[in-house]
N, C-alpha and C positions, 0 to 999 in steps of 0.2 A: 772619472768620478771616484773610483775606488781608491786610487792612490792619493787623491786629495783628502779623502776621509781619514786615511792613515797618517797623513803628515802631521796634523796637530798633536795627536797622541804620541807620536815619535818625538816631536819637539818637546812636549811636556816631560816625557820620560828622560830625555837627554838633560833638560834643565834640572830635573829632580836629582839625577845622578851627580851633576856638577855641584849643586848646592850641598848634597850630602858629603861629597869629597872635600869641599871647602870647609864645611863644619867639622869634619873629622880632623882636618889639618889644623884648624884653629884650636880645637880641644887638645890635641897633642902638644901644641906650642904652649897652651895655658898650663899644662902640667910641667913644663920644662923651665918656664921663665915667668916673671911678673907680667900680668896682662898688659900693663902700660908699655911693655917692651915688645909686644906682638904687633908687628907692622903688617900692612897689606902685602908688602913685598915678601915678607917671611911666609905668610899664608900661601901666597901664590907659589913660592918656591917649594914649599912642603907638598902642595897639591899637584905640582907639576904643570902649572898653567902660567900664563902671563899675568903680570900685575894688573894690566888693563882689564883682563877677564874678571878679576875680583871686583874692580871698580864698576865694571858694567853690571855685575850682578847685585851689588849692594849699595852702590853710589858713593859711599864714604866709609871710613872706619867706624863711625858711630852707627851707620846702617848695618855693618857687619856685626857689631857688638849686640845691637838690639835683636837682629835676626837670629843670632846664635843663642841668645837667652831664650827666645820664644821656641826655638827648636828643642832646647833642653826641656823646656816646660812640656812640650808635646810628648817627648820621650817619657818623662815622669808620669804624665797623665795616662798614657797608654798602659804603663805598668800598673798604675793605681786602679784603672778601670778593669783590668784583667783580674786583679785580686778581689775586687768587689763582686764581679760576676761569679767567681769561684765560691763565694759565700752568700749567694743571693737568697738562701733560705734563712739567714740570720743577719739582719742589718747591723747589729752591734758587732758581731764577729767580722763582718765585712769591713767595718770602719777600722777595727784593730788590725786586720790583715793589710788594709790599704796603707795605714800609717807605717806599719813595719816595712812594707816594700818601699815606700817613699823615703823613710829615714835611712834605710840601708843603702838605697841607691844614691842619695845625696851625700852620704858620708864617704862614698868612694868615688865621687865625681870630681875631676880636676877643675872644672869650671866653677863648681860650687865652692871648692876650696879657694879659688882665686877671688871670689866675691869679697871675702873678709880679709884677704891678704893686703898688705900695703899697696901692692901694685894694682889692685882692682877696686880700691875704695872710691876713686874718683869717677870711674866709668861704670863698673858693674854693680856696686852696692846700691846706688840710687834706683836701679831698675827693679830691685826687690824690696825697696823701702819707700822713700819719698816719691819715686816715680813709678810705683808698681801698679797704678790704677788700671792701665790697659791689660796687664798680665792678670790682675785680680778679676777683672770682668770676664776675660776669656776663659780662665780656668773655672770660675764659678758657673758660668753658663754651661760649659761642657760637663762638669760634674753634676749639676742639678738636672740636666737632661737625662743623664744615666739613672739618677735616683728616681726620677719620675717614671722612667721606663720599667725599672725593676719593681718599684713600690708606688704605684700611682695613687694609692690611698693617702699618701703624704700631702698631696696638693702642691701647686706651684710655689706659693709664698714660703711654705715651710721648707720645701726642697731647696729653694734658693738660699734661704737663711742658713740651713745646715751646711750646704755646699760652701758658702762664703766663709763660715766659721772654720771649716776644715782647711780651706785654702789659706786663710789668714794664719791659722795655726802652723801650717806647713811652712809658710814664708818665715815665720818667727824662728823655726828650727833651722832654716837655711842660714840665717844670720848668726844664730848661736847654736851650733850643732851639739848633739848629745853624744855621750860615750857609749850608751847602750840602747840601740834602736828598739830591740825587742821589749826591754823593760819599760821604756817610755811608751811604746805603742800599747802594751798591756795596761799600763796605768791610765792612759787617756781613755782607753776602751772601757775600763771599769767606771771611770768618772762620768762618761757620757751615756753609759748603758741605760740608766733609769730614764733619762730624757728621751732617748731613741725609742725605748719600749713604750713609753707613754705616747710619743708622737705616732708610732705605728701600731697602736693598740687596735686589735681587731683585724690585723692584716691577714691572719691565717684562718679567719672565720669564714 
């Protein structure tokens, strides 16, 4: 019985490690060549596994592309959430810090760079523009949950609206990156501060 209870967790850990290895291999290749030139065989070779292993995990190249984008979204959201938690005493400062972290991270990410390069426009760009609805829903739900956890006075409708605005804003900067993440984050923070303070008025009472 004991060994049976350990088996699923071991299998889950093994699969998680495999996926992480494949994602890292795909990201490395995206930094070296146009995304349209990154094949399943190339990912398998870089990761040190068989091509069939990659197909078994993602089903197709489109499956790999979509999973990789969502993995990157998870990484960005984790960094954003950490920045927000570090400034939980000031929602406006939390927004500024989160935007700075996000803009800095995306500016240095090879997959984000591949989105707007010629080699990624057919497959990657739609995932953050015309086909971004699943990504938008996922990121909005995750961010709004955090906002309600830290500042419950906001209420679910306003938390969801603010979260969606932030996510949509972030996606726009993925498509058209900025040269100064800090200046942009500071500017957006100043622009949105009055709205946030009005929204959260009485939070410290």
